C-alpha positions in Angstrom: -15.6 -5.3 7.7 -13.7 -4.6 4.5 -10.0 -3.8 4.3 -10.8 -0.2 3.4 -13.0 0.2 6.5 -10.3 -1.5 8.7 -7.6 0.9 7.4 -9.8 4.0 7.6 -10.6 3.2 11.3 -6.9 2.5 12.0 -6.0 5.9 10.4 -8.6 7.7 12.6 -7.3 6.0 15.7 -3.6 6.8 14.8 -4.5 10.5 14.1 -6.4 10.7 17.4 -3.4 9.2 19.3 -1.0 11.6 17.5 0.9 8.8 15.7 0.1 10.4 12.3 -0.9 13.9 11.4 -4.6 14.7 11.6 -6.9 17.7 11.1 -10.0 18.7 13.2 -13.1 19.1 11.0 -16.5 19.6 12.5 -15.3 18.2 15.9 -13.9 15.1 14.3 -10.3 14.2 13.7 -9.6 13.5 10.1 -6.3 11.8 9.1 -4.0 14.1 7.1 -1.4 11.4 6.4 -1.6 8.1 4.6 -0.4 4.8 5.8 0.3 1.8 3.6 1.8 -1.7 3.9 5.4 -2.4 2.8 4.1 -3.9 -0.5 1.8 -0.9 -1.2 4.7 1.6 -0.6 6.9 -0.6 -2.9 4.3 -0.4 -5.7 4.4 3.4 -5.4 8.1 3.5 -5.8 9.2 3.7 -2.1 11.1 1.5 0.3 10.8 1.3 4.1 13.8 2.8 5.8 16.1 0.3 7.7 15.1 -0.5 11.3 11.6 1.1 10.9 8.8 -0.5 12.9 5.2 -0.2 11.7 3.2 2.6 13.2 0.3 0.1 13.5 -0.6 -3.5 12.8 -4.0 -4.8 11.8 -5.5 -8.0 10.3 -6.6 -7.6 6.7 -7.7 -10.2 4.2 -5.8 -11.1 1.1 -6.7 -13.2 -1.9 -4.4 -16.2 -2.4 -6.2 -17.9 -5.3 -9.6 -18.9 -6.7 -11.7 -21.9 -6.3 -13.9 -23.1 -9.2 -17.3 -24.1 -8.0 -20.0 -26.0 -10.0 -23.5 -25.6 -8.6 -26.8 -26.4 -10.3 -25.1 -26.5 -13.7 -23.5 -23.1 -13.2 -19.7 -22.7 -12.9 -18.2 -19.7 -11.1 -15.0 -18.7 -9.3 -14.9 -18.0 -5.7 -11.8 -16.1 -4.3 -9.9 -17.9 -1.5 -9.2 -15.3 1.2 -7.1 -15.5 4.3 -6.5 -13.0 7.2 -2.9 -11.7 7.6 -1.4 -9.4 10.1 -0.1 -6.4 8.1 2.2 -3.7 9.3 1.4 -0.1 8.2 4.0 2.6 7.7 3.8 6.4 7.1 5.6 8.4 4.4 8.3 9.7 6.8 9.4 6.1 7.3 10.1 5.7 3.6 12.6 6.7 1.0 11.9 7.2 -2.7 13.5 4.4 -4.7 16.0 5.9 -7.1 15.8 4.5 -10.6 19.1 4.2 -12.3 19.1 5.8 -15.7 21.4 4.7 -18.5 22.8 7.9 -20.0 23.8 6.9 -23.5 25.9 9.3 -25.7 24.1 10.4 -28.7 25.6 9.4 -32.0 24.9 11.3 -35.2 25.0 9.3 -38.4 26.0 11.1 -41.5 24.8 9.5 -44.7 27.6 8.6 -47.1 27.1 9.8 -50.7 
């Protein structure tokens, strides 16, 4: 099973259990809320709030490198993948990361004749 299938099944289960928002469409519960890992939220500009526990945990696979394989005169790369137990969080458990802006005063240069 792919990571996408694992996460989609997890979202359906969480929506069915009421842990995340879900909608009923054609007698099926459809998740109406996204869940992501801590790293995925960080890449989107969010941080997990202090003391938050994941709404769910599941094993997914991650790529940790590549192995070069030579077979019958052909060389190719094969990804090295391992299973990891990942925690998933919903948006209400996050806070948007505020980016500090440097407000510089504008200086107008007047040419000297």
